[in-house]
C-alpha positions as CSV (number, residue, x, y, z in Angstrom):
1,E,-0.5,26.6,5.5
2,A,1.9,28.1,3.0
3,L,1.6,25.1,0.8
4,Q,-2.2,25.2,1.0
5,S,-2.2,28.8,0.0
6,L,0.1,28.1,-3.0
7,L,-2.1,25.2,-4.0
8,A,-5.2,27.4,-3.9
9,G,-3.7,29.9,-6.3
10,R,-2.5,27.3,-8.8
11,V,-5.9,25.5,-8.7
12,A,-7.7,28.7,-9.2
13,A,-5.7,29.3,-12.4
14,A,-6.3,25.9,-13.8
15,A,-8.1,25.7,-17.2
16,L,-11.1,23.7,-16.2
17,N,-12.8,24.4,-19.5
18,R,-10.2,22.2,-21.3
19,Y,-9.6,18.5,-21.1
20,P,-6.6,17.5,-19.0
21,D,-3.3,16.5,-20.5
22,P,-4.0,12.8,-21.3
23,Q,-0.5,11.7,-20.6
24,A,0.0,14.0,-17.5
25,T,3.4,14.9,-19.0
26,A,4.5,17.6,-16.5
27,L,3.4,15.5,-13.5
28,S,5.1,12.4,-14.8
29,A,8.3,14.3,-15.3
30,R,8.0,15.7,-11.7
31,I,7.5,12.2,-10.3
32,R,10.6,11.0,-12.2
33,S,12.6,13.8,-10.8
34,V,11.5,13.7,-7.2
35,F,11.7,9.9,-6.8
36,G,14.8,9.5,-8.9
37,I,13.3,7.1,-11.4
38,D,15.8,5.9,-14.0
39,P,15.0,7.2,-17.5
40,R,15.1,3.7,-18.9
41,W,11.9,2.8,-17.1
42,G,8.5,3.6,-18.2
43,I,5.9,5.2,-15.9
44,L,2.1,4.9,-16.0
45,L,-0.2,7.0,-13.8
46,G,-3.5,5.7,-12.4
47,N,-6.4,7.0,-10.4
48,G,-4.9,5.6,-7.2
49,S,-3.3,2.1,-7.0
50,D,-6.8,0.6,-7.4
51,E,-7.1,1.7,-11.0
52,I,-3.6,0.4,-11.7
53,I,-4.5,-3.0,-10.2
54,Q,-7.6,-3.1,-12.4
55,M,-5.5,-2.3,-15.5
56,L,-3.0,-5.0,-14.7
57,I,-5.6,-7.7,-14.1
58,A,-7.7,-6.6,-17.1
59,G,-4.6,-6.6,-19.3
60,V,-3.7,-10.2,-18.6
61,S,-7.2,-11.6,-18.3
62,G,-8.7,-14.2,-20.6
63,A,-9.4,-17.9,-20.7
64,G,-7.4,-19.8,-18.0
65,C,-6.1,-16.6,-16.4
66,C,-5.1,-16.8,-12.7
67,V,-3.9,-14.1,-10.4
68,L,-1.8,-15.1,-7.3
69,A,-1.0,-13.3,-4.1
70,P,0.0,-14.2,-0.5
71,A,-2.5,-13.8,2.3
72,P,-3.3,-11.9,4.3
73,S,-2.4,-9.0,2.0
74,F,-4.1,-6.0,0.3
75,V,-7.7,-7.0,-0.1
76,M,-8.1,-5.2,-3.5
77,F,-5.9,-7.8,-5.2
78,R,-8.6,-10.4,-4.6
79,L,-11.7,-8.1,-4.9
80,I,-10.7,-6.6,-8.3
81,S,-9.9,-10.0,-9.6
82,Q,-13.4,-11.2,-8.6
83,W,-15.0,-8.1,-10.1
84,L,-13.3,-8.8,-13.4
85,N,-14.3,-12.5,-13.2
86,V,-10.6,-13.6,-13.0
87,H,-9.6,-16.7,-11.0
88,F,-7.7,-15.7,-7.8
89,E,-5.5,-17.9,-5.7
90,E,-3.8,-17.0,-2.4
91,V,-1.0,-18.6,-0.5
92,T,-1.0,-18.2,3.3
93,L,2.0,-16.5,4.8
94,R,4.1,-18.1,7.5
95,S,3.2,-17.4,11.1
96,D,5.9,-14.7,11.1
97,F,4.1,-13.1,8.1
98,Q,7.0,-13.9,5.8
99,L,6.4,-15.5,2.4
100,D,6.1,-19.3,2.5
101,V,8.4,-19.8,-0.4
102,P,7.9,-23.5,-1.0
103,A,4.2,-23.0,-0.9
104,M,4.4,-20.1,-3.3
105,L,6.5,-22.0,-5.7
106,A,4.2,-25.0,-5.6
107,A,1.2,-22.7,-6.3
108,I,3.1,-21.2,-9.3
109,R,3.7,-24.7,-10.7
110,L,0.1,-25.7,-10.1
111,H,-1.9,-22.7,-11.1
112,R,0.4,-21.1,-13.7
113,P,-0.6,-17.5,-12.8
114,R,-0.2,-14.8,-15.3
115,L,0.1,-12.1,-12.6
116,I,1.5,-12.2,-9.1
117,F,1.1,-9.4,-6.5
118,L,3.5,-9.0,-3.7
119,A,2.8,-6.0,-1.3
120,C,6.1,-5.0,0.3
121,P,5.7,-3.6,3.0
122,N,2.7,-5.8,3.3
123,N,-0.7,-4.6,4.3
124,P,-2.0,-5.2,7.0
125,T,1.0,-6.9,8.6
126,G,3.5,-4.1,8.1
127,N,6.6,-6.2,7.3
128,L,8.9,-6.4,4.4
129,F,9.3,-9.8,2.8
130,Y,12.9,-11.1,2.6
131,E,14.6,-10.1,-0.6
132,T,15.7,-13.7,-1.1
133,S,12.1,-14.7,-1.1
134,L,11.1,-12.1,-3.6
135,R,13.9,-13.2,-5.9
136,A,12.8,-16.9,-5.6
137,V,9.3,-16.0,-6.8
138,L,10.6,-13.8,-9.6
139,E,12.9,-16.5,-10.8
140,A,10.3,-19.3,-10.6
141,A,7.4,-17.4,-12.2
142,D,6.6,-17.4,-15.9
143,A,4.3,-14.5,-15.0
144,L,4.3,-10.8,-14.5
145,V,5.2,-10.0,-10.9
146,V,4.1,-6.7,-9.3
147,I,5.7,-5.5,-6.1
148,D,3.3,-3.0,-4.4
149,E,5.4,-0.4,-2.6
150,A,2.4,1.6,-1.3
151,Y,4.1,2.1,2.1
152,L,7.6,2.8,0.7
153,A,7.8,6.2,2.4
154,F,8.0,4.5,5.8
155,A,10.2,1.5,4.8
156,S,13.9,0.8,5.0
157,R,14.2,-0.7,1.5
158,D,12.9,-0.3,-2.0
159,H,13.1,-2.7,-5.0
160,T,13.9,-0.6,-8.0
161,A,17.3,-2.2,-8.4
162,L,15.5,-5.5,-9.2
163,L,14.0,-4.1,-12.3
164,A,17.2,-4.4,-14.2
165,Q,17.6,-8.0,-13.2
166,Y,14.0,-9.3,-13.8
167,P,12.2,-8.3,-17.0
168,N,9.0,-9.8,-15.6
169,L,8.9,-7.2,-12.7
170,L,6.8,-4.1,-12.3
171,I,6.7,-1.8,-9.3
172,M,3.6,0.0,-8.1
173,R,3.5,3.0,-5.9
174,T,1.1,5.6,-4.6
175,L,1.2,9.2,-3.3
176,S,-1.7,8.5,-0.9
177,K,0.5,7.6,2.1
178,L,2.6,10.8,1.7
179,G,-0.4,12.8,2.9
180,L,-2.1,13.1,-0.6
181,A,-4.7,10.4,-0.3
182,G,-7.4,12.7,-1.6
183,L,-5.7,13.1,-5.0
184,R,-6.1,9.4,-5.8
185,L,-2.7,9.1,-7.6
186,G,-0.8,6.0,-8.1
187,Y,2.0,5.1,-10.6
188,L,3.6,2.0,-12.2
189,I,7.3,1.7,-13.0
190,G,8.9,-0.8,-15.3
191,D,10.1,-1.9,-18.7
192,P,8.7,0.6,-21.3
193,R,7.4,-2.3,-23.3
194,W,5.1,-3.4,-20.5
195,I,4.1,0.1,-19.7
196,A,3.1,0.8,-23.4
197,E,0.9,-2.3,-23.4
198,F,-1.0,-1.4,-20.2
199,D,-1.3,2.2,-21.4
200,K,-3.4,0.9,-24.3
201,I,-6.2,-0.1,-21.8
202,R,-5.9,3.0,-19.6
203,L,-9.1,5.1,-19.8
204,P,-8.4,8.5,-21.5
205,Y,-8.1,11.5,-19.1
206,N,-7.9,9.2,-16.0
207,I,-5.9,11.9,-14.1
208,G,-8.0,15.1,-13.9
209,T,-6.5,18.6,-14.3
210,L,-7.0,19.4,-10.6
211,N,-5.3,16.2,-9.5
212,Q,-2.4,16.9,-11.8
213,V,-2.0,20.5,-10.6
214,A,-2.3,19.7,-7.0
215,A,0.2,16.8,-7.2
216,E,2.7,19.0,-9.0
217,V,2.4,21.7,-6.4
218,A,2.9,19.2,-3.6
219,L,5.9,17.5,-5.2
220,E,7.5,20.9,-5.9
221,H,7.6,21.1,-2.1
222,F,8.5,17.5,-1.4
223,D,10.5,18.6,1.7
224,V,7.2,19.3,3.4
225,L,5.9,15.8,2.7
226,E,9.2,14.3,3.8
227,G,9.0,16.2,7.1
228,Q,5.5,14.7,7.7
229,T,6.8,11.2,6.9
230,R,9.7,11.6,9.3
231,L,7.3,12.6,12.0
232,I,5.1,9.6,11.3
233,V,8.0,7.2,11.5
234,A,9.2,8.8,14.7
235,E,5.7,8.5,16.1
236,R,5.4,4.9,14.9
237,D,8.6,4.0,16.8
238,R,7.4,5.8,19.9
239,L,4.0,3.9,19.9
240,L,5.8,0.6,19.0
241,A,7.9,0.9,22.2
242,R,4.9,1.8,24.3
243,L,2.8,-1.0,23.0
244,Q,5.5,-3.7,23.0
245,A,6.0,-2.9,26.7
246,D,2.3,-3.5,27.4
247,A,1.9,-7.1,28.7
248,R,-1.8,-7.1,27.7
249,L,-1.2,-7.3,24.0
250,H,1.3,-8.3,21.3
251,C,2.5,-5.6,18.9
252,W,4.5,-6.5,15.7
253,D,7.3,-4.5,14.3
254,S,6.3,-2.4,11.3
255,E,7.8,-0.7,8.2
256,A,4.5,1.0,7.4
257,N,2.4,3.8,8.9
258,F,0.4,1.5,11.1
259,L,0.9,-1.1,13.8
260,L,-0.7,-4.5,14.1
261,V,-1.7,-5.5,17.6
262,R,-3.4,-8.5,19.2
263,P,-4.9,-8.3,22.7
264,H,-4.1,-11.4,24.8
265,A,-7.3,-11.6,26.9
266,A,-9.7,-9.0,25.5
267,S,-11.8,-9.4,22.3
268,A,-10.5,-7.3,19.5
269,R,-14.1,-6.7,18.4
270,A,-15.0,-5.4,21.9
271,V,-11.9,-3.2,22.1
272,H,-12.7,-1.8,18.6
273,A,-16.3,-1.0,19.6
274,G,-15.2,0.6,22.9
275,M,-12.5,2.7,21.2
276,T,-15.1,3.9,18.7
277,L,-17.2,5.2,21.6
278,H,-14.1,7.2,22.7
279,G,-14.1,8.8,19.3
280,V,-11.1,6.7,18.0
281,L,-11.6,4.6,15.0
282,V,-9.1,1.8,14.3
283,K,-9.4,-1.2,12.0
284,C,-10.7,-4.5,13.4
285,L,-9.2,-7.4,11.4
286,E,-11.0,-10.2,13.2
287,G,-12.6,-12.5,10.6
288,G,-10.4,-11.3,7.7
289,H,-7.9,-14.2,7.8
290,P,-6.9,-16.8,10.4
291,L,-3.5,-15.2,10.8
292,L,-5.2,-12.0,11.8
293,A,-7.5,-13.5,14.5
294,N,-8.2,-11.0,17.3
295,C,-6.1,-8.3,15.7
296,L,-6.4,-4.6,15.4
297,R,-4.6,-2.3,13.0
298,L,-3.7,1.1,14.4
299,T,-2.8,3.9,11.9
300,I,-0.2,6.4,13.0
301,G,-1.4,10.0,13.0
302,A,-0.3,13.3,14.6
303,P,1.2,13.1,18.1
304,A,-2.0,14.3,19.8
305,E,-4.1,11.8,17.9
306,N,-1.7,9.0,18.8
307,D,-1.9,9.9,22.5
308,R,-5.7,9.9,22.3
309,M,-5.5,6.5,20.6
310,L,-3.2,5.1,23.2
311,A,-5.4,6.4,26.0
312,A,-8.5,4.9,24.4
313,L,-6.8,1.5,23.8
314,A,-5.5,1.4,27.4
315,A,-8.9,2.2,28.8
316,E,-10.5,-0.5,26.8
317,L,-7.9,-3.1,27.7
318,T,-8.3,-2.2,31.4
319,A,-12.1,-2.4,31.2
320,R,-12.0,-5.7,29.4
321,G,-9.4,-7.1,31.8
322,A,-11.6,-6.1,34.8
323,Q,-14.6,-7.8,33.1
324,S,-12.7,-11.0,32.6
C-alpha cells in the first residue's frame, strides 16, 4: 500500500502535456543499476517483450529470411513471424523438454535462419535448457540468437556471462513477471552495435510517460518486488511437492512462476472447464503441441489463491475419476 501511495503521487505530478523522454533515459539507468547490467552492453526498451520480438524480426526480415525456435515454446515467436510474413521453422524439443541439439543444428544448416529464439526458462514447460546446449546453438549459428529470460526472477541461472563470449547473442527480459505486467515494459541487452541498429526501427515514444514514471517508482523499491518473488518461489515449491505427491497426475519441475501438469486418467479439457466453474482459471494446453497433450499450466499466485486452485483441481480430478 505504501508503494501504491507513492506511485499515485508521482503519477499525479507527471507532465502529461509533454511527449515522453524518447530514450527513457532515467528508466534505462535505473534498470541498469537494479539489475547490474554491465556498462559495456547496450539496452533497448520495448512495450513489453512482444514489441521487442517484433522489432527483432522486422529488423532481420527480407527475402529468404527464416526465424527458428524450439517447440513448444512462447507462441509469440511464431505468431509475430507470421504477422510479418517471415518464414518460421520450429524444432521439437526432446520428451524431457530439453533442446534436441542434433535436430537444432540440422535445422540451422538446412534453413540458415537469421534469427533464433530460445526461451530460458521455457514457456510453457518451465525448465531451463542445458547451458551446453545453448552454447552448441550459439557456436553453430551464423545468426542472431536471442535468449528470452522472461521468467528470470524465478530461475536459478541467467545468461549474461555468455554475452562476452558470443557476439551473436542478445538477451531479452521483461518486468511483467515481477508484478508489473500492466506496465508493458520489456528490455533487450547486448552489444551496443546490435542495439543501435534495432533502435533505428523502434517507434518514437514507445514507452509512455506514465509507464516510465511507474516503473521508476517500482524499481526504486525493488525490495518489495523481490519479496513478492521470493513468496511466489516458495509457493511454487509448496505446490510442486503437493502435486508431485498426487498419483492422479504428473507435475514437472519448474524454474518459472507456473507448473505444468498432466492428469493421468482425466481429460485436461474437462478438468479445465470444471475448474472454471469453481471460479479458477488455468491454461489448457491440449491441442497446442503433441508434447503438451492433455496438459494444464497452473500459474502461482498468492497463498490463498493457490489453495483455492489446489482445491478446485482436486475436486475435478476426484469427479473425473469417479466418472471413469
